[in-house]
Every structure is written in C-alpha cells, then in structure tokens.
C-alpha angles and dihedrals in degrees: 000000000000106000089218091072098066132023143178120218122169090217095054119069092339091295095303113157104261140183108259131268089013138075094236113120119230087226086069089065093052089044093056094045091049088052093058093256120137133239087250088056091052093047091049091053094042105036090169089070116081125224089234089059095048092049091046094052090046092051092047089052089048092049091049092049094052093044091052096044113112117241114255 
C-alpha cells in the first residue's frame, strides 16, 4: 500500500492511523463495515476521504490477511 494514503501523527487524532490528508481514522472505516454500513455510506459521511483511498486500504488489509493465513 502506498504510505501516502495513511499516516500516523501524535498531534493528529491522538496518533490514530488516519487517511491522509484528513483527520479521519482508518478505524472508522472498519467500524462502519462491521456495523453493516457500505463503503458508500462511509464516503457520504466522510467526504474528505476518497474512494481510491478506501479501496487501497481494504486491498492492503485483504493482502495482509491472505499473506498471514496459515496453510491448511
């Protein structure tokens, strides 16, 4: 994943991992999805975050999950 898509700064949102250049924590995306909201719902509530950033974060999470999964 491009490091320019997310960042952690102790002076922004208490150091939470955020979508750059916003103050929107990445955790909010996962909270929305866990609560049965859609990506479109998230984007409507956080218009400063781009769809491309959301998709890139989800793809990175998916890649990490599959890379770390033990072989059967």
